[in-house]
Residue, then its C-alpha position, 0 to 999 in steps of 0.5 A: x499499500x503506497x504511503x499517504x503524502x501531504x507535500x506537493x512542494x514543501x518550499x512553498x511554506x518556507x519563510x525564504x520563499x517570496x510568492x509572485x503575490x504579496x497579500x495584505x501588504x497593498x499600501x506598503x507595495x504601492x508606497x515603494x513602487x511609487x518611490x522606485x518608479x522615479x527610476x523609469x523617469x531618469x530621476x533618483x528615488x528617495x532613500x526609504x527606511x522600513x520598520x517592522x516586527x520579525x515576520x511582517x513581510x519587510x523583506x518579502x515586499x522590498x524583494x518583490x518590488x525589485x525583481x518587478x522593477x528590474x524586469x521593467x527596467x529591461x523591457x523599456x531598456x534601462x539596463x544599468x540598475x543594481x541591486x545589492x542586498x545585505x543582511x547586517x546580522x551576517x555583515x556585522x561591522x561598518x568596514x564589511x558593509x563597504x567591502x561587501x558593497x564593493x565586491x558585489x559591484x567587482x567580484x572579479x577583484x575581492x577585497x580582503x576581509x580587514x586591512x584596506x583604509x577606509x578612505x581607499x575603500x570609499x574612493x574605490x567604491x565612488x570609482x566602481x559606481x562611475x565606471x558602471x554608470x548605474x543606478x544602484x540600490x543598496x538594501x541594508x536589512x536588520x541594520x540595527x544589527x550593525x555591532x555598534x553606533x560608530x558602525x551604523x553612523x559610519x556606514x549611513x553617512x557614507x552611504x548617504x553622501x555618495x551622490x554628491x561625488x557622483x556625476x554618471x550614477x546614482x545611489x539609493x538606500x533602503x534600510x529594514x530595521x525591526x526596531x521602531x526607534x532605530x534613529x533615534x540613537x543616530x548622530x543628527x549629521x547622519x539623520x540630516x544627509x538621509x533624507x528618507x521617507x519612512x514607512x511602518x509594517x504592522x503586525x499581521x492579525x489572524x486573518x491576514x495570516x490565515x489568508x497567507x497560510x492558505x495560499x501557501x497551503x494551496x501550493x504546497x499540499x496535495x488537495x483534500x490534505x489539510x483541514x482549514x481549521x487548522x489553518x485557522x489555529x496556526x493563524x491564531x497562535x501566530x496573532x496571538x504571540x506577535x503577527x509574525x507570519x514566519x512563526x505561522x509558516x514554521x508552525x504549519x510546517x512542523x504539523x505537516x511534518x508531524x503528519x507526515x511522520x505518522x503517515x497519515x492523510x490529513x492535517x488536524x487541529x491536533x497535529x498544529x497543537x502537537x506541533x506548538x509542543x515540539x517547537x517550544x520544546x525545541x526552542x526552550x532547550x536550544x536556549x538554554x544550551x546556548x546560555x553562557x556557563x555561569x547562567x546555566x550554573x544559576x539556572x542549574x541552582x534555581x532547579x536544585x533548590x526547587x526540586x528538592x524543595x517539591x517546587x517551592x520558590x526559592x529566595x535570592x540568598x538561597x540561590x546564591x549560596x547554591x550557586x557558590x557551593x556548586x562554584x566550588x564544586x566546579x574548580x574551573x569557575x570563579x564565583x560571581x558577586x550576589x549582585x551579578x548573579x541577581x542581574x543575570x537571574x533578572x535576564x533570565x526572568x526576561x527570557x521566560x526561562x524563570x519567573x521572579x517577584x521581589x518579596x518585602x518583609x516590612x521595614x525591619x524585614x528587609x527585602x528579597x527576590x522569590x524566583x521559580x523555574x518556568x520550564x519543565x525539569x526534563x527539558x531542563x536537564x536535557x539541555x544541561x546534560x550535554x555541558x559536562x560540568x553542569x552534568x556532574x552536578x544535576x543530582x547535588x542537594x544544597x547545604x541548606x536543604x541537606x541540614x535539618x536545623x531551619x527554622x521556620x520564622x512565622x512572623x517574617x513568613x520565610x525560612x531562615x537558615x540556623x548558622 
């Protein structure tokens, strides 16, 4: 008997696939297209800065418009148009951004990764642009990922002033950022020279996400292999989180893979719920595995206190004492100060791995931070077992728990270890 197949072409539910038609972004498409249309009249478009959260269609819209513009320019005989796309999450320094632009304009003469003086590189960039007699669109995606303020200021200032040194070419800058207040940190001189148009991409709502998933599912899956209710559930879950289309597509893809693994014929809402659990588990464990060793030990200290206290919260003093005990057992690890450990606990709280709250015991009782783990014990254990240092102390019992002389202070409603 032939195994049932859900996938017709799984590439269509990949986050990197750019569809021929971008839906629910008509206003943004029109704004960018109108700006770029200046090219067809031999005039220079304005620089554009595009803002919006991850998965709101920013990059897809820019890539879609660029492909249509190249196609149209070719039809009407405007041959010299260059699109240079740079993801600043991968090219993080100002030097490398400029070098990448030069290398894409002249792939036969690659600049070294370091060592070329900036003025030499700028001179080469101007020379390359002039020799090509081109209209060059430079797209800086995730520009907020450039590694420091100086890199952002210098790159944007240099690129925004290039046209002053060009006679036969023009440069147009398109910045894409996940951070709405990105420009607040920029030097006033940079802001003055950008002269840009701004465009904000809002998060998708559940109805819009459903339409996106439906259009992709028709291309990706065989007919009759998915329940529309499953798509609606994917859309609702992604909309509730942050309106991220990538998240919705990832959830749909994982759901379909669960159906495929089970050799079943139809994707249902139950598969979406299973996929959500798998994604959360995978994401959490991967996050913990990538934590610095000191944060792993702090997390382990919280876990050990909670494990041996039957799920009760631990206070910051207990956590710090356990942390010091574990650090002492792991001879290669130097202990951090109590304040630094508290700061790292706050970071873990922001990530959602732990939950913490400050409790006051009155004027004389002082204050403490109560902390509890927000992930399953099994998830934490799986994540830490790959680290030999953490694995060695997973069964450790903190001293204050082993000791029997613990006094319950009813007035303060807290435990005090009798030292």
